[in-house]
C-alpha positions in Angstrom: 6.5 12.5 21.1 6.8 15.7 19.1 6.9 15.5 15.3 6.7 17.9 12.4 4.2 17.6 9.5 5.2 18.9 6.0 2.5 20.8 4.1 1.9 17.8 2.0 1.5 15.5 5.0 -1.1 17.9 6.6 -3.1 17.9 3.3 -2.9 14.1 3.1 -4.0 13.6 6.7 -7.1 15.8 6.1 -7.9 14.2 2.8 -7.5 10.6 4.1 -9.1 11.1 7.5 -6.0 10.3 9.4 -5.7 11.8 12.9 -2.4 13.0 14.4 -2.7 10.7 17.5 -2.5 7.7 15.0 0.7 9.2 13.6 2.2 9.6 17.1 1.3 6.1 18.1 2.7 4.7 14.9 6.0 6.6 15.4 6.4 5.7 19.0 5.2 2.0 18.8 5.5 0.8 15.3 4.8 -2.8 14.4 7.5 -2.6 11.8 10.0 -0.1 10.3 11.6 -0.1 6.9 14.7 1.8 5.9 14.4 3.0 2.3 17.1 4.0 -0.2 15.5 7.4 -0.7 16.6 8.6 2.8 13.3 7.8 4.4 12.1 5.5 7.2 8.6 4.0 6.9 6.8 3.2 10.2 3.9 0.7 10.0 1.2 -0.1 12.5 -2.4 -1.5 12.2 -5.0 1.0 13.4 -7.9 -0.7 15.3 -10.2 2.3 14.7 -9.8 1.9 11.0 -10.7 -1.8 10.9 -7.1 -2.9 11.6 -5.8 -1.4 8.3 -2.1 -0.7 8.3 -1.0 2.9 8.6 2.3 3.7 6.8 4.0 6.9 8.0 6.9 8.1 5.9 9.6 10.2 7.7 12.8 11.8 6.6 15.6 9.7 8.0 17.6 11.3 10.8 15.2 14.3 11.3 14.7 15.5 14.8 11.9 15.9 15.6 10.7 13.3 13.1 9.6 15.1 9.9 6.5 13.3 8.5 6.4 13.5 4.7 3.2 11.6 4.1 0.9 9.0 5.7 -1.6 6.6 4.2 -3.3 3.3 4.8 -1.3 0.7 2.9 -3.5 -1.9 1.2 -0.4 -3.9 0.3 0.5 -4.4 3.9 -2.8 -5.9 4.9 -2.2 -8.9 7.0 1.5 -8.6 6.3 2.6 -7.2 9.6 
């Protein structure tokens, strides 16, 4: 699935050690999605290679291809999926 990374997202992936294949997997097979009031959609999925921690990928709602704003491992979602 093609997707677009903002400059901020590229910087955060590098800083946080997140690889693009995890982003793609989270976007195509999320464990959960959340629609937010700020016109974003949050895709969540545990990443086995990162100890099962939950990756949260934030995308601009309605963008095609999906435009990733940021991504991070969400400590609050641990065990909550």
